Each structure stands twice: as C-alpha cells, then as structure tokens.
N, C-alpha and C positions, 0 to 999 in steps of 0.2 A: 357549731362548726361542722362542716361536711367531712365525712371520712375520706382519706386519701385514695382508697381503691374503689370507692363507690362509682357505679356506672353513671355517666352523665344523663340527666333527665332530658327526655325528648320534648322539644318545644311543641306545644299544640299549634296546629296551623290556624292562622287567623283568617277568618272569612269576612270579607267586606260585605256590606249590604248588597252591592251589585252582584257579587259571587253567589250570595244566598238566593237572590232573585233568579239568577241563571239556573242554579240547581233546582229551584222550585219549578221553573218553566220546563226543565228537562223531565222532571217527574210527571208533570201534567201531560206533556206530549207523549209519554210512554203509556199513559192510561188506556187510550184506544187500542194500542197494540196488545197490551196485556189482557184487555177484555176480550179481544178477538181470539187470542191464543187460549184463554180460559174456556170460551164457548166452543172452540173447535176441538180441543184436546181433552180438557178436564171433564167438562159436562158429559160428553158422549160416553167416556169411560165409566163415570159414576152411574150414568143412566142405564147403560147396558148391564152393569153389575146388579142393579136393582131389578131390571126387567128379567134377568135370568132366574130370579126367585119368584116371578109372577106368571100365572097363566094369562097370556095377553095376545089376543088376535084382533088386528085392526078390522077385519072383514065382518066379524059377527056382531060388532057394535056393543058388546058387553064391556063392563068395567074390568080392569085387571084384578085378578084374584090371587092372593098370596098362596104359593104352593111349596114354599121352602126349597128343598133340593129336588123337588119332583121333576123339574125340567131336565136336570142332569141325569136322574134315573131313567127318564123317558128316552133321552137320546142314546144312552148306553144300551137300551133295549132295541133301538132302531136298527134294522138290518142295513138300510141305506147308509147310516153313519159309519158302520164298520166296513162296508164295501168301499165307501169313499176314503176311509182311513187307510185301508189296504192298498187302494190305488195310489194314494198319496205317498205311502211308504215305498211302493214299487217304483214310482216315478222318481222319487228322491234318490233311492239307492242306485238305480240304473243310471240316471243322468250324472250324479255326482261322481260315481266310480269311473265312468267313461271320461268325464271332464278332467279328473285327476290324472288318469293314465295318459290321455292325449296331451293334456297341458304340460305334464312332466317332460315328455319327449320333445315337445315343441320348445319348451324353455331350455332344455339341454342344447338343442340345435341353435336357437337364437343367442345362446350365451357364448358360442364360438364366433370368432372373427371370420367373416367371409364377405365377398363382394356382394353388395346389395342388401346387407343385413338391416340397415335402417329402413329400407323400402319394405322388407318383409315385416318388420316390427310395426310399421304403420298400417300395412294391409290387414294384419290379423285383428286390428281394432275395428274394422268395418262391421262385422256381424254384431259385435257388442254395442257399437254406437247406434245401431238401428233400433227403432222402436219395436217393442215386443209384439204389438198388434200388427205392425207391418211385416215383421219376419213370420208371424203366424199366418198371415194372408199369403205370403210367398210360398211357405211350405204346404199350405192347404191346396194351392194350385198344383204344386209338385205331386201331391198325393191323389189328385183327381183321376178317376178311371177314364180310360180312352185317350184324352188329350194331355193328361198330366205328364210332367217331365220324367218321373220315375218309370212309368209304364213305357213311355216312348224309348227311353234309354235302354231298358231291359229288352225291349223288342229288337232294337238295332244291334244289340250285343248278342242276340239270339239266346239270351238266358231265359227268355219267356216266349212260349209259342205265340205266333201271331193271332191265333184264335183265342188266346187267353186274355182276359181283361179283368184282373182282380180288383176287388173293392178294398182298398187299403184301410179305410176307416169304417168298416162295417160292424164293429163291435166295440164295447167299452175298453176291453183289453188292448185291442189294436190301436184305438185312439190314444190311450195312455202311452203305449210304446212309441208310436210315431210322433207324439207330442214331445216325448223325452228326447228323441233324435233331433227334433227341431231346437229344443232347449240346449242340447249339447253343442249344436252348431253355433248358437248365439252366445253361450256363456263360457265356452272353452277359452276364448281370448282372455277373459277376466282371470281364470285360474292360471293361465300361462303367464300373465303379467305378474301376479303375486309370486309364483314360483321363480320367475326370472329375477325378481328383486331379491328373493332369498338366495339364489345361486350367486348373485353378484356380491352378496355380503360375506361369502365364505372367503377367508384369507387365502390368498394365492400361495403363501409360503407353505401351506399344508400340501398342496399339489407338488410344489418343487421338492419338498422333503420326500414325498412318496416316489417321485421319479428317481431320486438319488438311490432310494431303497429298491428300485427295480420294479415298482408296481405298474401294472398295465391299466388299460381303460376300465375294465370291469372291477379290479381291486380298488381303484380310486373311487369308482361309483359306489361300491358297496361299503367301504370303510371311511370315506370322507363325505361324498356328496349326499348320500341318503341320510346318515346321522345328523349332519349339519343342517340339512334342509327340513328335517322332520318337524321342528316347532312351527316353521312357517307353513308347511303343508297341513298340519293339524288345524291351524287357525283358518287357512283358506277353505278347508273342507267344511268346517263348522259354519263359516259364513255362507257357503253355497247350500248347505243343508237347510239353513234358515230361509234362504231365498227360494229353494226348490219346494219346501213345504208350503209356502204361501202361494204356490202357482195358481193362477186364476185366468189371466187374460188370454193366454195362448190356448187354453182349453175351450174358451168361449168361441174361438174361431173355428175349432175343429168339430165341436159337437154341442148339442143342447142337453146332453146327459149330465144331470147334476151329480151323479155318483162318481164322476171321474176324479174329483178331489174334494177335500174337506172344505176348502175355501169356497169352491163353487156351490157345494151343498148348503153352506151357511148363507151365501148370497140368495139362493133360491128360497130358503125358508124365510128369510127376512123380507125380500122385495118381490117375491112372486106369490108365496103362500101366506105372507104376513103373519107368520107365527113368531112374533118378536121375542117372546120368552124363550122358546127353544133355540132360536137363532142366536140369542145372546149367550145362552149356555154353551152352544157349540163354539162361539167366538172365544169364550173364556177358557174352554178346554184347550183350544189351539194356542191361546195366549200363554197359558201356563207351560205348555210343551215348549214353545219358543223361548219363554223366559228361562227355562232350565238350560237350553242350549246357549242362551246369552251369558248366563252365569258361568257355564263351562268355558265359553269363549273368553270371558274376562279373566278367569283364573289362568288359562293357558297363555293369554297375552301378557299377564303380569309375570309369569314364569319366564316367558321368552325375553321380556325386557330385563329381568334380573340376570338372566344368563349372559346378556351382552354388556353388563356393567363391569 
C-alpha cells in the first residue's frame, strides 16, 4: 500500500518506434557538425599544446624533438617577446582608459532626453560596425605624410608649419600610439553602449530622493551614478582588455613590425619563420593570461547578477 504523503512517481515517457527513428536520424545528422567542430576547435588546441613542448621548424625538414618547457624558457629570454608584450600592455592600457573616459561621458550625454537622441545613438554605432581592416585602412590614410588628413588639417589650422611634414608612423612606439587612437575611435561606441545600459538600470527613485535632499549634479554623479555603474564598468573594462590584448589586424595595416603586439609576433613566428614550437608556446602564454581575465570577468559578472537579485 502506498504511503499517503509519498510523491507521485513520474511516468516515463513512452517512445514509439517512429520517435526513436527520428531521434536516431537527428544524432546521425549531428555527426558531421560535431566532427567539423572537433577538427576546428579541439584538435588545434590539443596540437598546439603538444607542439609547444617540441622543437619544431617546418623549414629545416627535421622531425620534431621534445624539449619539455624549453620553448617557454626560450621565449621568456627573447627580447622581441618582452618588447611586444610591453607594446601590447601600452596599447591596452592607453586605448581602454581613453575608451572608458570618453564612453562614460558619451553615455551620460545620451542618457539624457534631448531632441535627436535616437539619431545620435544610431550614429555612434557606425565606427563600431565598420570592419577593423577597413577602419585601419582609413586611419592609415589619415596618418600618411603629405596628403594625409591629419597633416592637412594641422597645416590648415596653422598648428603645423607648412614646411613641416612629419612621419606619424616612423617608429614602433608611434605606430602603437596611433593604432591605439584608431582603436579608440572604433571601440568607444561599444564601451558607450555598455555604460549606457548600466545607467538606464539605475533606479530613478534614487535621483528623485537625492533632489529632495538638495543634491546637485556632481553629488548625484559621485554618490549615485558612479557607485551604481561601477559593476557594469568593471565588466566592460575587462571585456575591452581581453579584446585589446588580442589586437592584430589593425597593426598589420600600419606596420610590418612584428614587435608591435604579442599576437602579431606569434603570427610571424608561426607563419613567416615557421617556428611552430615557439609560436605555440607564445600562444599558450597569451591564452593563460586571457583565461585569467575571463575568470575575473565571470566572477564579477556573477557578483553583478547576485547584486541585482
């Protein structure tokens, strides 16, 4: 006899032969997709982890030789690696800091009601929607000596003597700086949209209470807007740090100097010098650094979600 408070047993779903055949057909149809995903994602990751432990150069024709962590030790001794790492950190800090500052004030502006606000919100999307390669070619033209827009504008504003014709991209440091400016132009809309979404999630009742207490614009900004927006801003900054660290395509437009970023140096070691072992080791160092940022991002995202429950 069944107990009165016992939970009712769930009835097992009955599958007809036709349903089993449909399910089997679905699994069969998934096999090619799963195989392609396995070959594209899983195999290269596993292969690069193995190659990072071997001395492997496609050009010398010799077989791969196991060197343990020798490739990692070699790249840490490589001056070009540290130069590229320094340039990458400089590019990341400069571009993300500027994008955060400009994006914050743009989000504040767009959060207020004014005529044509929807038009401006649409217009700021244009740089972000543009392909990175296209925006890189555009800025490369702007930086060209002589006929470039930057030189012409500075000449017309008499901020530059007519006899002066500076080479804006004449060194690695200048290339990284002007590449960061191009990246700021392209990615600031992304930061603005994230911060604008954060601003719109702040309860309006907080501002109404602050007005009753006599708080002005700066007090509301300091005591309400910034603290409430901080979790969103941290998540946005981490996302941009991850994106900026992987910069590659825009630098290929400006220069052929591999030391301008870690990603560019890794590409050159893999597909120009064919040192697959060292290139794999560089890729895994970058992967571990990005993985740390992803973990930080996930923790902050979880805290942000918990704070809104």
